[in-house]
C-alpha positions as CSV (number, residue, x, y, z in Angstrom):
1,M,140.7,97.2,120.7
2,S,140.6,97.4,117.4
3,K,141.5,99.5,114.2
4,T,140.0,99.9,110.9
5,L,141.0,102.3,108.3
6,I,138.6,103.0,105.3
7,R,140.3,104.4,102.8
8,G,139.0,106.7,100.1
9,A,135.1,106.9,101.0
10,K,132.7,109.2,99.5
11,V,131.6,110.9,103.3
12,L,127.8,111.2,102.3
13,G,128.8,111.4,98.8
14,G,131.4,113.7,98.6
15,E,134.8,114.0,98.0
16,P,136.8,110.7,99.0
17,Q,138.2,110.8,102.7
18,D,139.7,108.5,104.9
19,V,137.9,107.4,108.2
20,L,140.0,105.6,110.8
21,I,138.0,103.6,113.8
22,D,139.2,102.6,116.8
23,G,137.4,100.4,118.9
24,T,133.5,101.3,119.4
25,T,134.4,104.9,117.7
26,I,136.1,107.3,114.9
27,A,139.0,108.1,115.4
28,E,139.8,110.8,112.4
29,V,138.2,111.7,109.6
30,G,140.8,112.8,106.7
31,R,143.1,112.6,103.9
32,D,146.1,110.6,104.1
33,L,145.7,108.4,107.4
34,S,147.2,105.5,108.6
35,A,147.3,103.4,111.8
36,E,149.7,100.8,112.7
37,G,147.8,97.4,112.9
38,A,144.8,98.7,111.9
39,E,142.4,96.6,109.0
40,V,142.5,98.3,105.9
41,V,139.0,98.3,103.8
42,E,139.8,100.2,100.7
43,A,136.5,102.2,99.5
44,D,137.8,102.6,95.8
45,G,134.8,105.7,96.2
46,K,132.1,103.8,97.9
47,V,129.6,106.3,99.8
48,L,130.3,106.0,103.0
49,L,127.0,106.6,105.1
50,P,125.8,106.6,108.9
51,G,124.3,103.5,110.1
52,L,120.9,103.3,108.8
53,V,117.7,103.3,111.1
54,D,114.8,101.8,109.7
55,L,111.6,103.4,112.5
56,H,109.4,100.6,111.1
57,T,110.3,96.6,111.0
58,H,108.6,93.5,111.5
59,L,110.3,91.0,113.5
60,R,107.6,88.7,114.4
61,E,109.0,87.6,117.5
62,P,107.6,86.4,119.4
63,G,105.1,84.2,118.0
64,R,105.6,83.7,114.2
65,E,109.2,82.4,114.5
66,D,108.3,80.9,111.1
67,S,108.0,84.0,109.3
68,E,111.1,85.9,111.4
69,T,113.0,86.2,114.4
70,V,115.0,88.8,115.9
71,L,118.0,86.9,114.8
72,T,117.1,86.9,111.0
73,G,115.5,90.4,111.0
74,T,118.9,91.6,112.3
75,R,121.0,90.1,109.6
76,A,118.4,91.4,107.1
77,A,118.9,94.6,108.8
78,A,122.9,94.7,108.6
79,S,122.7,93.4,104.8
80,G,120.9,96.3,104.2
81,G,123.4,98.5,105.8
82,Y,121.3,99.2,109.4
83,T,122.7,99.8,112.5
84,N,119.3,99.9,114.4
85,V,115.7,99.2,113.9
86,F,112.2,99.8,115.7
87,A,110.5,96.5,116.0
88,M,106.7,96.5,115.6
89,A,104.2,95.2,118.9
90,N,102.1,93.5,116.6
91,T,103.5,90.3,118.5
92,F,102.1,87.0,119.8
93,P,101.8,87.7,122.8
94,V,101.5,91.7,121.9
95,A,104.4,94.0,122.8
96,D,101.9,95.9,125.3
97,T,103.9,95.3,128.8
98,A,107.4,96.1,130.1
99,G,107.8,91.9,130.2
100,V,107.3,91.8,126.3
101,V,109.2,94.5,125.1
102,E,112.4,93.8,127.3
103,Q,112.3,90.7,125.9
104,V,112.4,91.6,122.3
105,W,115.6,94.1,123.9
106,R,116.7,91.3,125.2
107,L,116.7,89.1,121.9
108,G,118.1,92.3,120.0
109,Q,121.0,92.6,121.9
110,E,122.1,88.9,122.1
111,S,122.0,89.2,118.1
112,G,124.7,91.5,118.1
113,Y,124.1,92.2,114.6
114,C,121.5,95.4,115.1
115,D,120.0,97.7,117.4
116,V,116.7,96.7,118.4
117,Q,114.2,99.4,120.0
118,P,110.9,97.7,120.6
119,V,107.8,99.8,119.6
120,G,105.1,99.6,122.4
121,A,101.5,99.1,121.6
122,V,98.9,101.9,122.2
123,T,96.5,99.5,123.2
124,V,96.0,96.1,125.0
125,G,96.0,93.6,122.3
126,L,95.8,96.0,119.6
127,E,92.0,96.0,120.6
128,G,91.8,99.4,120.5
129,A,89.5,99.9,123.7
130,K,91.8,100.4,126.3
131,L,95.6,102.0,126.4
132,A,98.1,99.8,127.4
133,E,101.3,100.0,130.0
134,L,102.8,102.8,128.0
135,G,104.9,104.3,131.3
136,A,105.8,100.7,132.3
137,M,107.0,100.1,128.9
138,H,109.0,103.5,128.9
139,E,110.5,102.9,132.4
140,S,111.1,99.3,131.3
141,A,114.9,98.3,130.7
142,A,113.7,98.7,126.7
143,G,113.2,102.0,127.1
144,V,110.6,102.8,124.8
145,T,109.6,106.0,123.0
146,V,107.5,104.9,120.0
147,F,104.1,103.9,120.6
148,S,101.8,102.3,117.8
149,D,99.1,99.5,117.0
150,D,100.3,99.0,113.7
151,G,98.8,96.6,111.6
152,K,95.6,98.0,113.3
153,C,94.3,101.7,113.4
154,V,93.5,103.3,116.8
155,H,90.3,104.1,115.9
156,D,88.7,105.5,118.4
157,A,89.3,109.5,118.4
158,V,89.1,109.5,122.5
159,I,92.0,106.5,123.2
160,M,94.4,108.4,120.3
161,R,93.9,111.4,122.7
162,R,94.2,110.1,125.5
163,A,97.6,108.6,124.1
164,L,98.7,111.4,122.8
165,E,98.4,112.7,126.1
166,Y,100.3,110.4,128.5
167,V,103.3,110.2,126.5
168,K,103.9,114.2,126.3
169,A,104.6,113.3,129.5
170,F,108.0,111.6,128.7
171,G,108.5,113.0,125.4
172,G,107.6,110.1,123.7
173,V,105.3,109.7,120.3
174,V,102.3,107.9,118.8
175,A,102.9,106.5,115.5
176,Q,99.6,105.7,114.1
177,H,98.4,103.5,111.5
178,A,96.3,105.6,109.2
179,Q,93.2,103.3,108.2
180,E,89.5,104.2,109.1
181,P,88.2,100.4,109.6
182,R,85.0,100.8,108.4
183,L,86.3,102.3,105.2
184,T,87.9,99.2,104.3
185,E,85.7,96.8,104.9
186,G,86.8,93.7,102.1
187,A,89.5,95.8,100.8
188,Q,92.0,94.2,98.6
189,M,93.5,96.9,97.0
190,N,93.6,100.9,96.4
191,E,90.1,102.2,95.2
192,G,90.5,103.2,91.6
193,V,90.3,102.5,88.1
194,V,92.6,98.8,88.3
195,S,90.5,98.0,91.2
196,A,86.9,98.8,89.3
197,E,88.5,96.8,86.1
198,L,89.7,93.7,88.2
199,G,86.4,93.8,90.5
200,L,88.4,93.8,93.4
201,G,87.1,95.7,96.9
202,G,88.6,99.3,96.7
203,W,90.6,100.5,99.4
204,P,90.0,104.8,99.0
205,A,92.3,107.0,99.5
206,V,90.6,108.8,102.1
207,A,90.3,106.2,104.5
208,E,93.6,107.2,105.3
209,E,94.1,110.7,104.6
210,S,90.4,110.8,107.3
211,V,92.5,109.3,109.8
212,V,95.8,111.7,109.2
213,A,93.5,114.6,109.1
214,R,91.6,113.9,112.6
215,D,95.0,113.1,114.6
216,V,96.9,116.0,113.1
217,L,94.4,118.0,115.0
218,L,94.5,115.9,118.0
219,A,97.8,116.6,118.2
220,E,97.6,120.3,118.1
221,H,95.0,120.4,120.5
222,V,97.1,118.4,122.7
223,G,100.0,119.8,121.8
224,S,101.7,116.3,121.5
225,R,103.8,114.6,118.7
226,V,102.4,112.3,115.9
227,H,104.0,110.1,113.7
228,I,102.1,108.6,110.6
229,C,103.4,105.3,109.7
230,H,103.6,104.4,105.7
231,L,102.0,107.4,104.4
232,S,100.8,106.7,100.6
233,T,98.4,109.0,99.1
234,A,98.8,112.7,97.5
235,G,96.1,113.4,99.9
236,S,98.0,112.4,103.0
237,V,101.1,115.0,102.2
238,E,98.7,118.0,101.3
239,I,97.2,117.2,104.9
240,V,100.9,116.4,106.0
241,R,102.7,119.7,104.7
242,W,99.0,121.8,106.0
243,A,99.9,120.7,109.5
244,K,103.4,121.4,109.4
245,S,102.9,125.1,107.7
246,R,100.5,125.5,111.3
247,G,103.3,124.1,113.6
248,I,101.6,121.0,114.5
249,D,104.8,118.5,115.5
250,V,103.8,115.9,113.0
251,T,106.4,113.5,111.2
252,A,105.5,111.0,108.1
253,E,107.2,108.5,106.7
254,V,107.2,106.4,103.3
255,T,108.2,102.5,102.6
256,P,110.3,102.4,99.2
257,H,107.8,100.0,97.6
258,H,105.6,102.8,97.9
259,L,107.6,105.4,96.0
260,L,108.2,102.9,93.2
261,L,105.5,100.8,92.7
262,T,101.8,101.4,91.6
263,D,98.0,99.0,91.5
264,E,98.7,98.5,87.7
265,L,101.0,95.6,89.4
266,V,98.0,94.3,90.8
267,R,96.7,93.2,87.2
268,S,99.0,90.1,87.7
269,Y,96.7,88.8,90.9
270,D,100.8,88.0,92.0
271,P,99.6,88.4,96.0
272,V,103.4,89.4,96.4
273,Y,101.8,93.3,95.6
274,K,99.5,93.0,98.2
275,V,100.3,95.2,100.9
276,N,98.8,97.7,103.6
277,P,98.1,100.1,102.7
278,P,97.8,99.2,99.1
279,L,100.3,100.3,96.0
280,R,98.4,103.5,94.7
281,T,98.7,105.4,91.5
282,E,101.3,107.0,89.8
283,R,100.4,110.2,90.7
284,D,100.4,108.8,94.4
285,V,104.0,107.8,93.6
286,M,105.3,110.9,92.2
287,A,104.1,113.6,94.8
288,L,105.3,111.0,97.6
289,R,108.8,111.2,96.0
290,E,108.4,115.0,95.7
291,A,107.2,115.6,99.3
292,L,110.3,112.9,100.9
293,A,112.3,115.3,98.7
294,D,111.3,118.8,99.8
295,G,110.8,117.7,103.7
296,T,107.1,117.4,104.3
297,I,107.6,113.4,104.6
298,D,110.4,113.1,107.3
299,I,111.7,109.4,106.7
300,V,112.2,106.4,104.6
301,A,110.8,103.2,106.9
302,T,110.9,99.8,105.2
303,D,107.6,98.5,107.0
304,H,109.6,94.8,106.7
305,A,106.9,92.9,106.8
306,P,107.8,88.8,106.5
307,H,105.2,85.8,106.1
308,P,106.0,82.1,105.6
309,H,105.7,81.0,101.4
310,E,101.8,79.2,102.3
311,D,100.7,82.7,103.3
312,K,101.6,84.1,100.3
313,D,101.8,81.6,97.8
314,C,97.9,81.5,97.2
315,E,95.0,83.2,96.1
316,W,95.1,86.9,96.1
317,A,91.8,87.1,98.5
318,A,93.5,84.6,101.0
319,A,97.1,86.4,100.9
320,A,98.5,87.6,104.1
321,M,99.9,91.5,103.1
322,G,103.2,93.0,103.3
323,M,106.5,92.4,101.5
324,V,110.1,92.2,103.2
325,G,112.1,95.3,103.0
326,L,115.7,95.5,105.0
327,E,117.5,94.3,102.2
328,T,116.1,96.5,99.7
329,A,115.5,99.6,100.8
330,L,118.5,101.5,100.3
331,S,118.7,100.3,96.7
332,V,114.9,101.4,96.0
333,V,115.8,105.0,97.7
334,Q,118.9,105.0,95.3
335,E,116.6,104.5,92.0
336,T,113.7,106.4,93.2
337,M,115.2,109.5,94.2
338,V,119.2,109.8,93.6
339,D,119.7,108.0,90.3
340,T,116.4,111.1,89.5
341,S,118.1,113.9,91.4
342,L,116.3,114.2,94.0
343,L,117.8,113.9,96.6
344,D,121.7,113.7,97.0
345,W,123.5,110.7,99.5
346,A,123.5,113.2,102.4
347,G,119.7,113.6,101.7
348,V,119.5,110.0,101.9
349,A,121.7,109.8,105.2
350,D,118.9,112.2,106.7
351,R,116.1,110.6,105.6
352,M,117.6,107.4,106.0
353,S,119.6,108.0,109.3
354,F,119.7,111.7,111.0
355,K,115.7,111.8,111.1
356,P,114.3,108.5,111.9
357,A,117.1,108.3,115.1
358,Q,116.2,111.5,116.0
359,I,112.4,110.8,116.0
360,G,112.6,107.5,117.7
361,Q,115.0,108.8,120.0
362,A,117.9,106.5,119.3
363,T,121.0,107.4,121.1
364,G,124.2,106.9,118.9
365,H,122.4,106.4,115.8
366,G,122.5,108.6,113.2
367,R,124.9,110.9,113.9
368,P,127.6,112.6,111.9
369,V,130.5,111.0,110.1
370,S,132.7,112.4,111.9
371,A,135.2,112.4,115.2
372,G,134.4,111.3,118.3
373,E,131.0,109.8,117.3
374,P,129.8,106.2,117.1
375,A,131.3,103.8,114.8
376,N,127.8,102.8,113.1
377,L,128.6,103.2,109.2
378,T,127.5,101.7,106.4
379,L,129.4,101.2,102.9
380,V,127.8,101.5,99.6
381,E,128.7,100.6,96.3
382,S,126.6,103.0,94.3
383,A,127.7,102.3,90.6
384,Y,126.8,98.7,91.2
385,R,123.7,97.0,89.3
386,G,122.5,93.8,90.2
387,Q,119.2,91.5,89.7
388,V,117.5,91.0,93.1
389,D,117.4,87.2,94.3
390,P,115.7,86.4,97.4
391,A,117.4,83.4,97.8
392,G,120.3,85.0,98.9
393,F,118.2,86.9,101.8
394,A,119.3,87.0,105.5
395,S,115.7,87.2,106.2
396,R,113.7,84.1,106.8
397,S,111.2,84.8,104.0
398,R,111.0,85.7,100.8
399,N,107.6,87.5,99.7
400,T,109.8,90.7,97.7
401,P,108.0,92.3,94.8
402,Y,111.5,93.2,93.8
403,E,112.5,89.2,92.7
404,G,114.5,89.4,89.1
405,R,114.1,93.2,88.9
406,E,117.2,95.0,88.6
407,L,118.3,97.4,91.2
408,P,121.3,99.9,91.9
409,G,123.5,100.0,94.7
410,R,124.5,97.4,97.5
411,V,126.0,97.9,100.8
412,T,129.5,96.0,100.8
413,H,129.6,96.9,104.7
414,T,127.9,97.8,107.8
415,W,129.9,98.6,111.1
416,L,128.3,98.7,114.8
417,R,129.7,100.0,117.2
418,G,133.3,99.6,115.2
419,K,132.7,95.9,114.7
420,A,131.6,94.5,111.5
421,T,128.4,92.6,110.9
422,L,128.8,92.8,107.1
423,V,131.8,92.3,104.9
424,D,132.4,92.8,101.3
425,G,128.3,92.0,101.0
426,K,128.8,88.8,103.4
427,L,127.6,88.7,107.1
428,T,130.3,87.9,109.5
């Protein structure tokens, strides 16, 4: 069994320590450790975190391998410090049966760069009319625990209630894409001053907030778990905060891009800024940061949404919605949350590893950096600053809003059960 000694790492941002990996587990954490024959990694004060967990990734396979595959997506994940990702169901065919989720799960196992947990569709074909095979997907080899029609909203209250009742039986969770479809017909960007000036169809905040309000009340009525995907407005924050104060079992996520970017960027008409939900106002961004800091928003999730060049290099109205995010997420969180003193590195570990693993029941991930735990780890050079160059991405797609932007921090090493998947910033 191979051994790796990580020397002088700031575990969760604390005082420098040594961490010894023996095989697939952490053997020892302490000072002045030694191990005969171990490969030594000089951390030099870099921050050591548990492997990151992304509850919201689009890997596109099967069906849109021109955008991404499970292999390229998990390589991107390892580059960003992730050891586990949850693959959304809006593939072709839709991941609404045991057969499709098992296919995605096995592709993840074969990739070797990152564990892949498929997310099952809530409704057949994401059409919102009939519940998918929730029980069969849960009982499959993939062991699905999270269900979502992400990309579309489960807009029918009766269907949503039934889904919440069904997953309650085995402790699953429904992850809702909160978007009232009738209120967003023809919408192109956030509804507000900028949309009015540009003459683009507005996407009102209430289209998200009305669904969030409905679903937390349904979750309370049923006594089940609901998770809000990519929460984006100050109003949604207040609804979730109220729901948690009532003891409703609701969790919520925010994307890195909603923590940093605003709808002012749409003035450029560059489709790289077109995303669902849309970029909101500065007021919303500040509310999201505060909510992530105080725990109202539980986790950061990338909503990594790769698209081929031709789907983004076109006029705004025709462009696909979405941004890649796995390889820049930690840097954006450092800039918006750590460098602003809203979170420390222990808080980052909580929001990007511990809690997403807990919500998705990702066994072996989101564990403490301590002896006896699985060696799923990521090493971050927090002092680094550099420009984002998508040409160097491991993802098959390049639709990042950060091209040429200087961001702090970079992941230098990632270990999946003790095996290095990233060494000195290069995939193994």
